[in-house]
MARVO-99165 format. One record per atom (N, C-alpha, C): x, y, z; chain; atom name; residue in three letters; residue number from 1. Coordinates in nm, 2 decimals. Layout:
xx yy zz c a r k
X Y Z A CA ALA NUM
...
REM end
This chain:
xx yy zz c a r k
-0.69 -0.51 4.76 A N UNK 1
-0.76 -0.48 4.63 A CA UNK 1
-0.72 -0.42 4.52 A C UNK 1
-0.61 -0.40 4.59 A N UNK 2
-0.50 -0.26 4.46 A CA UNK 2
-0.50 -0.37 4.35 A C UNK 2
-0.44 -0.48 4.39 A N UNK 3
-0.41 -0.62 4.31 A CA UNK 3
-0.51 -0.63 4.22 A C UNK 3
-0.66 -0.66 4.24 A N UNK 4
-0.70 -0.71 4.15 A CA UNK 4
-0.76 -0.65 4.01 A C UNK 4
-0.70 -0.54 4.06 A N UNK 5
-0.74 -0.46 3.92 A CA UNK 5
-0.59 -0.48 3.82 A C UNK 5
-0.49 -0.55 3.83 A N UNK 6
-0.34 -0.57 3.74 A CA UNK 6
-0.36 -0.75 3.72 A C UNK 6
-0.45 -0.79 3.79 A N UNK 7
-0.41 -0.96 3.76 A CA UNK 7
-0.49 -1.03 3.63 A C UNK 7
-0.36 -1.07 3.59 A N UNK 8
-0.38 -1.10 3.42 A CA UNK 8
-0.35 -1.22 3.37 A C UNK 8
-0.34 -1.25 3.33 A N UNK 9
-0.31 -1.42 3.28 A CA UNK 9
-0.26 -1.48 3.10 A C UNK 9
-0.22 -1.33 3.07 A N UNK 10
-0.19 -1.37 2.93 A CA UNK 10
-0.36 -1.34 2.82 A C UNK 10
-0.39 -1.39 2.72 A N UNK 11
-0.53 -1.32 2.70 A CA UNK 11
-0.58 -1.22 2.63 A C UNK 11
-0.67 -1.14 2.63 A N UNK 12
-0.65 -0.99 2.63 A CA UNK 12
-0.66 -0.96 2.72 A C UNK 12
-0.57 -0.91 2.78 A N UNK 13
-0.56 -0.82 2.89 A CA UNK 13
-0.64 -0.72 2.88 A C UNK 13
-0.62 -0.61 2.81 A N UNK 14
-0.72 -0.49 2.85 A CA UNK 14
-0.85 -0.54 2.91 A C UNK 14
-0.95 -0.68 2.82 A N UNK 15
-1.05 -0.69 2.89 A CA UNK 15
-1.02 -0.79 3.01 A C UNK 15
-0.90 -0.82 3.00 A N UNK 16
-0.94 -0.93 3.15 A CA UNK 16
-0.92 -0.83 3.27 A C UNK 16
-0.83 -0.74 3.22 A N UNK 17
-0.80 -0.60 3.38 A CA UNK 17
-0.91 -0.57 3.37 A C UNK 17
-1.00 -0.53 3.29 A N UNK 18
-1.15 -0.42 3.32 A CA UNK 18
-1.27 -0.55 3.35 A C UNK 18
-1.24 -0.69 3.35 A N UNK 19
-1.33 -0.76 3.44 A CA UNK 19
-1.26 -0.76 3.58 A C UNK 19
-1.13 -0.75 3.60 A N UNK 20
-1.07 -0.74 3.73 A CA UNK 20
-1.11 -0.62 3.86 A C UNK 20
-1.13 -0.56 3.76 A N UNK 21
-1.15 -0.42 3.85 A CA UNK 21
-1.25 -0.40 3.95 A C UNK 21
-1.28 -0.39 4.07 A N UNK 22
-1.33 -0.40 4.16 A CA UNK 22
-1.43 -0.30 4.12 A C UNK 22
-1.58 -0.25 4.10 A N UNK 23
-1.68 -0.16 4.11 A CA UNK 23
-1.68 -0.09 4.26 A C UNK 23
-1.68 0.00 4.21 A N UNK 24
-1.77 0.09 4.37 A CA UNK 24
-1.84 0.22 4.34 A C UNK 24
-1.94 0.23 4.40 A N UNK 25
-2.07 0.32 4.39 A CA UNK 25
-2.04 0.39 4.57 A C UNK 25
-2.02 0.56 4.47 A N UNK 26
-1.99 0.65 4.52 A CA UNK 26
-2.10 0.73 4.59 A C UNK 26
-2.16 0.78 4.69 A N UNK 27
-2.34 0.80 4.69 A CA UNK 27
-2.25 0.93 4.83 A C UNK 27
-2.27 1.03 4.74 A N UNK 28
-2.22 1.17 4.83 A CA UNK 28
-2.33 1.30 4.79 A C UNK 28
-2.34 1.36 4.83 A N UNK 29
-2.44 1.45 4.84 A CA UNK 29
-2.34 1.67 4.77 A C UNK 29
-2.22 1.59 4.83 A N UNK 30
-2.13 1.73 4.81 A CA UNK 30
-2.08 1.72 4.67 A C UNK 30
-2.06 1.79 4.59 A N UNK 31
-2.01 1.72 4.43 A CA UNK 31
-1.88 1.77 4.50 A C UNK 31
-1.78 1.79 4.57 A N UNK 32
-1.64 1.88 4.58 A CA UNK 32
-1.61 1.74 4.66 A C UNK 32
-1.68 1.63 4.77 A N UNK 33
-1.66 1.59 4.80 A CA UNK 33
-1.62 1.39 4.72 A C UNK 33
-1.77 1.44 4.68 A N UNK 34
-1.72 1.31 4.59 A CA UNK 34
-1.63 1.33 4.43 A C UNK 34
-1.65 1.46 4.43 A N UNK 35
-1.50 1.45 4.32 A CA UNK 35
-1.33 1.40 4.37 A C UNK 35
-1.31 1.46 4.51 A N UNK 36
-1.22 1.43 4.55 A CA UNK 36
-1.22 1.24 4.59 A C UNK 36
-1.32 1.25 4.65 A N UNK 37
-1.28 1.04 4.65 A CA UNK 37
-1.29 0.96 4.52 A C UNK 37
-1.37 1.04 4.40 A N UNK 38
-1.39 0.96 4.31 A CA UNK 38
-1.23 0.92 4.27 A C UNK 38
-1.19 1.04 4.22 A N UNK 39
-1.08 1.11 4.20 A CA UNK 39
-0.93 1.04 4.25 A C UNK 39
-0.94 1.02 4.38 A N UNK 40
-0.90 0.87 4.47 A CA UNK 40
-0.88 0.75 4.42 A C UNK 40
-0.96 0.68 4.40 A N UNK 41
-1.06 0.59 4.43 A CA UNK 41
-0.97 0.58 4.28 A C UNK 41
-1.01 0.60 4.17 A N UNK 42
-0.99 0.61 4.07 A CA UNK 42
-0.83 0.55 4.01 A C UNK 42
-0.73 0.69 4.09 A N UNK 43
-0.61 0.70 4.07 A CA UNK 43
-0.55 0.56 4.18 A C UNK 43
-0.62 0.51 4.27 A N UNK 44
-0.64 0.33 4.30 A CA UNK 44
-0.64 0.26 4.24 A C UNK 44
-0.71 0.25 4.13 A N UNK 45
-0.75 0.14 4.02 A CA UNK 45
-0.87 0.09 4.05 A C UNK 45
-0.92 0.16 4.11 A N UNK 46
-1.06 0.10 4.08 A CA UNK 46
-1.19 0.16 4.00 A C UNK 46
-1.30 0.09 3.97 A N UNK 47
-1.38 0.17 3.87 A CA UNK 47
-1.51 0.20 3.94 A C UNK 47
-1.53 0.35 3.93 A N UNK 48
-1.58 0.47 4.01 A CA UNK 48
-1.71 0.47 3.93 A C UNK 48
-1.83 0.48 4.02 A N UNK 49
-1.98 0.51 3.95 A CA UNK 49
-1.99 0.68 4.08 A C UNK 49
-2.04 0.70 4.09 A N UNK 50
-2.13 0.81 4.12 A CA UNK 50
-2.31 0.85 4.12 A C UNK 50
-2.34 0.91 4.27 A N UNK 51
-2.46 0.95 4.30 A CA UNK 51
-2.48 1.05 4.32 A C UNK 51
-2.52 1.14 4.31 A N UNK 52
-2.56 1.27 4.45 A CA UNK 52
-2.62 1.29 4.55 A C UNK 52
-2.74 1.17 4.56 A N UNK 53
-2.85 1.22 4.59 A CA UNK 53
-2.89 1.02 4.63 A C UNK 53
-2.95 1.00 4.79 A N UNK 54
-3.00 0.85 4.77 A CA UNK 54
-3.10 0.77 4.68 A C UNK 54
-3.19 0.89 4.60 A N UNK 55
-3.25 0.83 4.48 A CA UNK 55
-3.19 0.73 4.42 A C UNK 55
-3.09 0.87 4.32 A N UNK 56
-3.01 0.82 4.27 A CA UNK 56
-2.90 0.71 4.25 A C UNK 56
-2.87 0.68 4.41 A N UNK 57
-2.78 0.61 4.45 A CA UNK 57
-2.86 0.42 4.46 A C UNK 57
-2.97 0.48 4.48 A N UNK 58
-3.04 0.34 4.51 A CA UNK 58
-3.06 0.25 4.34 A C UNK 58
-3.10 0.34 4.28 A N UNK 59
-3.08 0.32 4.10 A CA UNK 59
-2.97 0.28 4.13 A C UNK 59
-2.84 0.35 4.09 A N UNK 60
-2.73 0.24 4.05 A CA UNK 60
-2.70 0.16 4.11 A C UNK 60
-2.71 0.12 4.22 A N UNK 61
-2.71 0.00 4.31 A CA UNK 61
-2.76 -0.10 4.26 A C UNK 61
-2.92 -0.10 4.20 A N UNK 62
-2.95 -0.20 4.16 A CA UNK 62
-2.95 -0.22 4.01 A C UNK 62
-2.88 -0.13 3.93 A N UNK 63
-2.86 -0.18 3.80 A CA UNK 63
-2.71 -0.23 3.79 A C UNK 63
-2.57 -0.17 3.85 A N UNK 64
-2.47 -0.22 3.84 A CA UNK 64
-2.46 -0.29 3.96 A C UNK 64
-2.50 -0.33 4.08 A N UNK 65
-2.49 -0.45 4.16 A CA UNK 65
-2.29 -0.46 4.16 A C UNK 65
-2.27 -0.29 4.26 A N UNK 66
-2.12 -0.27 4.28 A CA UNK 66
-2.08 -0.40 4.35 A C UNK 66
-1.93 -0.38 4.40 A N UNK 67
-1.88 -0.47 4.47 A CA UNK 67
-1.87 -0.40 4.65 A C UNK 67
-1.85 -0.27 4.56 A N UNK 68
-1.88 -0.19 4.76 A CA UNK 68
-1.96 -0.05 4.71 A C UNK 68
-1.98 0.00 4.85 A N UNK 69
-2.09 0.13 4.82 A CA UNK 69
-2.00 0.21 4.97 A C UNK 69
-1.91 0.32 4.91 A N UNK 70
-1.96 0.44 4.99 A CA UNK 70
-2.09 0.53 5.01 A C UNK 70
-2.10 0.50 5.12 A N UNK 71
-2.24 0.62 5.14 A CA UNK 71
-2.28 0.68 5.22 A C UNK 71
-2.29 0.83 5.24 A N UNK 72
-2.29 0.92 5.27 A CA UNK 72
-2.38 0.89 5.41 A C UNK 72
-2.41 0.89 5.54 A N UNK 73
-2.52 0.87 5.59 A CA UNK 73
-2.59 0.96 5.63 A C UNK 73
-2.58 1.11 5.62 A N UNK 74
-2.68 1.23 5.57 A CA UNK 74
-2.68 1.32 5.47 A C UNK 74
-2.72 1.19 5.39 A N UNK 75
-2.77 1.24 5.26 A CA UNK 75
-2.96 1.29 5.24 A C UNK 75
-2.97 1.41 5.20 A N UNK 76
-3.06 1.47 5.19 A CA UNK 76
-3.24 1.39 5.16 A C UNK 76
-3.36 1.42 5.20 A N UNK 77
-3.44 1.32 5.12 A CA UNK 77
-3.46 1.23 5.18 A C UNK 77
-3.34 1.11 5.25 A N UNK 78
-3.39 0.98 5.31 A CA UNK 78
-3.30 1.02 5.46 A C UNK 78
-3.36 0.96 5.52 A N UNK 79
-3.28 0.93 5.65 A CA UNK 79
-3.19 0.82 5.64 A C UNK 79
-3.06 0.82 5.72 A N UNK 80
-2.97 0.70 5.72 A CA UNK 80
-3.02 0.60 5.75 A C UNK 80
-3.08 0.54 5.84 A N UNK 81
-3.12 0.41 5.85 A CA UNK 81
-3.22 0.34 5.73 A C UNK 81
-3.32 0.49 5.69 A N UNK 82
-3.44 0.41 5.63 A CA UNK 82
-3.35 0.41 5.46 A C UNK 82
-3.18 0.44 5.43 A N UNK 83
-3.12 0.44 5.32 A CA UNK 83
-3.05 0.27 5.28 A C UNK 83
-3.03 0.30 5.46 A N UNK 84
-2.95 0.20 5.45 A CA UNK 84
-3.07 0.05 5.40 A C UNK 84
-3.15 0.07 5.46 A N UNK 85
-3.20 -0.02 5.45 A CA UNK 85
-3.28 -0.05 5.32 A C UNK 85
-3.31 0.07 5.24 A N UNK 86
-3.34 0.07 5.10 A CA UNK 86
-3.28 0.02 5.01 A C UNK 86
-3.10 0.02 5.08 A N UNK 87
-2.99 -0.01 4.96 A CA UNK 87
-3.01 -0.17 5.03 A C UNK 87
-3.00 -0.23 5.10 A N UNK 88
-3.03 -0.35 5.14 A CA UNK 88
-3.11 -0.43 5.10 A C UNK 88
-3.23 -0.38 5.08 A N UNK 89
-3.37 -0.45 5.01 A CA UNK 89
-3.33 -0.48 4.86 A C UNK 89
-3.22 -0.33 4.81 A N UNK 90
-3.24 -0.35 4.60 A CA UNK 90
-3.15 -0.43 4.58 A C UNK 90
-3.07 -0.47 4.70 A N UNK 91
-2.89 -0.54 4.67 A CA UNK 91
-2.89 -0.71 4.70 A C UNK 91
-3.06 -0.71 4.80 A N UNK 92
-3.05 -0.84 4.87 A CA UNK 92
-3.19 -0.96 4.72 A C UNK 92
-3.25 -0.86 4.62 A N UNK 93
-3.33 -0.91 4.61 A CA UNK 93
-3.34 -0.98 4.49 A C UNK 93
REM end
């Protein structure tokens, strides 16, 4: 996946590289863990969006349709199975 951000064949290299970036949604309720993963993923060439709880994560998943979602399975407010089912519903409608 790392190479995807670097694939460009002429033309406007900046916009082509931006289109080729892999969009990641990171849903984590611990701000320090969220920041650690965000920095690592951005350094590896991913475009990262973040959410601090399940409700925000569901909204962003629906709005952004990311390529990859990293989801903390112990989020407050929603049990993990409920969260996974809700995320599936949002992404497949």
